[in-house]
C-alpha positions, 0 to 999 in steps of 0.5 A: 639301919631298919631298911637295911636290916630287911635288905639283909633278911630278904637276901637271908630267905632268897632273892626274888628280885631281878639284879637291878632291883636288888642293886638298887635296893643296896642303895640304903646300905650306901645311904648308911655309909654315907650318913655314918661320919656325920652321926655324933661319936655316942649314936655311932658307938651305940649302933655301930655292933648293930651295923656290924651284925647286919653286915656279917649276915649279909655276907653270909647271905652273899657271895663275892662278885667273881673277879676284880674288886673295888667300890663298896662292897655290898654292891659287889656281892651276888646272893647265894640263893635266887628265887625264880619263875620255873616258865621263865628258865635260866639262861645258857650261863645259868643265870634266871630272868632278870639276872642275864646281864650278869657279866659272868656265868653263874658261880655255883655257890649261888643257887636258884631255887624254881 
């Protein structure tokens, strides 16, 4: 839960990682989803409000992946703010270095800050 909170805070502040790093770091939320059913009911009940708050904050700091959905919702989100190095610039589709492998043009709701 602590790592998910850190990921949410980092997404809120502006993502300075590449897409592969960002998606890899979301593994902490995947681990939570896998382990959640294994927890005792009182433990889940105690932590569920916090998990819901963090999930909502993450949704607010990101936008949905354009196109068809599927899979785990947190893996199909893009940070609203991406911090990049000015010297690198952006590709013709608007993505900064490290994000150019995205299969679509940068959505207008995603801002790149230099």
